[in-house]
Phi, psi and omega in degrees: 000324180300321179295319180298316182294321181293327183271356181087003180265133179277158180304328182292342181274004179282105182221194184301329181290346181279347185273120180270140173243113183270136172291163184309308185293325178295320182292321178298317182290327180285324183230064182298333181299334179289341187247320181233012173091358178145204180231026184263188183297321180296316180295322179302311181285337176296330178300316179296319180300324181298316180290319177298321181297326176297319177292322178298323177299321176297320180292313181297326178285354176091016184252348179229142180250342179216154177225137180241131176244121183232125176259122184268161182296333182272010177090354175285157175227141179239134174239120181242153171212168177248042178278202184288337184090138178296135179303138183245359179288168180291139182285131185292339184250352180241108185301138171060025177227138176286159177300324180298315180295321178298317181298319185269353183235000183230126175292151178062036174235129181175182184258020188247009184270316185285333184088357180284324183273327182225125175291316175226151181203155175257225180064188181259022174053068177088005180244326191306305184298317182291325178293315177300319179297315181297328185261017178243136176282344174210133175216132179234133177244129173242132181232122174258111184214138181055038177066019177234146180254126180242154182213144174212142182239150182224161171218118181053039177086359183254126178300137178267343178192159178296161175302131184232144173271120189250004176156181179273152178217068186294334184242026184220146172210160178114190186236142173231123180243122176243129181213161177231117180304136185288120177297339175296336179263313189257000176064226183271003179298143180231149176293135184257126180305317184299319182289319179289324177299315180297318180296316180297318180295318182295327179296323179294323176295326187285338176220104189293346182274359183246149174254126179254126179252130183244135176219147172210140175268357182259123181260105179264006176084352182225339182262131176300143180274343174219137177199153176230131182241130169204121188235098180301331182277357176058231185293331177298318176297318181300313182292319179299321179291320181296322182264012182303129179090348180268144174288131180236156182279349175229138181299319177241144179291158169282112186218153179180176179220136176231129177275120180295333180298318180288322188269323185237359180062036174228153181294144174129180179196169173228139176231144183211162173204135180210144173210161181244144181218140177272000190257358180207162180292153179288159177203156170221135174239123182237156184216151171230121182054041180071001180268127179298140175238080186297337178263011175074225181134200187293327179293320176296317181300316178298321180296311182293325177300316181294317182291319180296314179297321180295315183289327176292318179296321178296318177299322178294320181294326181264012174064037173262098186293337181287347180297335181293341182275351182292134178241175178299326178301318178293320184298320185276347178287117180082004180264130170259116188228143176229132180224129180224124178238152175238116181224159180273140177051057180293148176251131183239160171267111180091155183294326182273004168059051178282338181221132179279138183239002181296116185297317182298335181298322180297315181294314184292318179295318179303306181294323182293319185278327190304306183299318182295321181293318177301315180294322180295315179298318182291330183275342181228075185294333178296309179294319181299318179295320180294319180293316180299315179299318179299314183291324176297318178298319178296320179295318179296321179294319179297316180295324178296316178298320178300316181297320178294321180295325181301323178280316185290334180297316179297318180296314182296319181294323180295329182280340183291139177236070183235066185300126177076003183251287180290124173248100189279163174269170185266347182298141181265359179237159184282322186306128177085355180273156183220136172250118176267119173268107189252156185266102174089159183289327182295316176296322179298328178295313177296318182295326180297321179284333184273345189284162167271112187298332183289320190242348188244123178250159183230141172225098176290140177265148176266080180081205185274137180287159179296138171283102189292337179277337182260005183243158176294145183298334181293338182283340183299317184287341183254354182283128186295316183295318179293321178298317178300315183298309184296321178291318179297321180281342180076026186235172171249172186262159172063227184295339181274356180290138176224129179300328181296337180279345186298129186273350182231146179287320179235136172247117190243119177277119183235102182235168178298151180274055178223186184297315179298319178297319178295324179295315179298317178298319179296318178296319179294317179296323176298317178300310182294322180296319185277329187249339183221045184308318181301334178297322177287316181301327181268009172076034181260351185254133184223160172245130174285157181235074179292145181282158174268332187227153169233124179252127180236146175215103185066234180271356183265148177211154178212142181260146183230132181290326185209185181299319183299315179295320180298314181298321179296319179294316180297327181288318183271340180082171181249353179082008178267189179253151179085182182282160179267131177253140180242126175248133178254127178274118179282343180184169181298327181296339179274349180275134176283169186300324181295314178297314185294320179296312186294323187264332195231337187242332181283117183301338182278345184227349185279172172239131177236150173246120177280129179282124179223170184238128179290117183267001182297328181235089182305133178088343184294319180297314179299320179296318181292318178298317179297321181293319185273329189242358186283191187277352185258101182296335180295331178289322176294318181298318179297317180298317180297317178299320182288333189242355185300324184288351179263356180287130182290147180295129183260148172289141179241000000 
């Protein structure tokens, strides 16, 4: 109604003419977050990855041998390949449009659905090219096919002229896409040579049969302006370069490749490389169809299952009884691991594909890696013994910390003076425990009934926490909310903070899905970033994702995080009987314990976001936090002025 009054339209005038139907390109521009995750630096560089992934699909399919990525001085980027070239003939099902125009102007159009053109593929499966086109103020496609050169230009997803044949190309084939991200979407953000260089190099490691050529006209003082990448050793070469200079427990990494066609009679393969080192923290980088999966998924799970079972079996064979105590946590400590799988029709969690969800991937990767790992351990007993001894030591250290925590938890709880506030869990060890930092007592009441008493603790906040960057340091020690938090977590602030002191495995910020809730979450993340940074680095901080809506139809119900999910559910239906009813949760306090448990607290059905820090640009995160949350309001004002025009119009 507020919108109607502001526009001069009365509620009675709300009719069929009030319903807007957005074309594909308009919807992408209005809601870019649904397609590439937002309008930030990560999303900006993701656009380049989408176009490169299309060329990589041509290479993996055996039709391209090289790909060139060039960053121009004017901010444009060009991706070229010598593949088959995008089809330029008229589309048989879309009147008066070429196949190329359909690909670049229509969502869910591409050659990756049937499986006839590509056995495995990355990209957004019929979305990537059109999304990049919609979010670019200029995009040009050149296609050399059948010894002829064709060209078409677009602006913000709109063709500027029909596809044209511009000359002969007797010695050229393939596709070249040049585009410039639209400043109306991305503001003053610019493509960074260092980030694109790293992406281009990693693609060459992921498929040893392709040559990646890198060029940039921008001299940032650290990134080469010309480079060529081709790595016959694939991920083994990648891992050796990553661990260069570090002491490792094996002279050569455990690495290999298994073709799924030979082993399981399905298209695809898995490649891996892993080694252990005492000199640096562990890491794993995983990929599916050359697309990074930073949140892991089923292929990672299958890989770790195979390695864990293998190292335990080896310990049993050499009569090391302590090997049975090794867990995945011990396994990943000090391990540098790379896993890349190629599978047909992969299923991902989310549009930007951060986590693989294909169930069969876990089974196939597990079986493919297991036999090879057993053979590798048996053939190199020196390395196997050193790795086993290292992992046993890690397991003993972990068990010792658990034992200390079992005692210290009772002591820490006894020292807490939070009557009616901290509701602790009963577990005596840290592993598997969770502390929910909830907004207000009413939400805490529902959460208390919804929690698992053994593993889940609650700490309701009294309003908004202190902005630690905008306050004098003397206030930190006297602020009640900060005192409650540090005592509940069992830690100290700043340089005295130690991850080993942390009393909970996961710290989960759970606030209302509104502006106030987002503000409280931002203040808490600022606090943890400035005072407990290692907690974020070690993956202990999370954001809960409570739904905004509950849709019911008869006995069926489904929860929706936002308007887009709700509309999608209403469009497809729930399969129940009767009309569909929509309930909107105004806050966590309005959700009953059953709703809260099912959607936000139960690990088997909830959604969590792990808070992490982008390490591609050291210091950039700290600078942005200081700018937005620090003591200088003029810096915030400047940021708002620079970015206000990019804020999407909100319903009031």
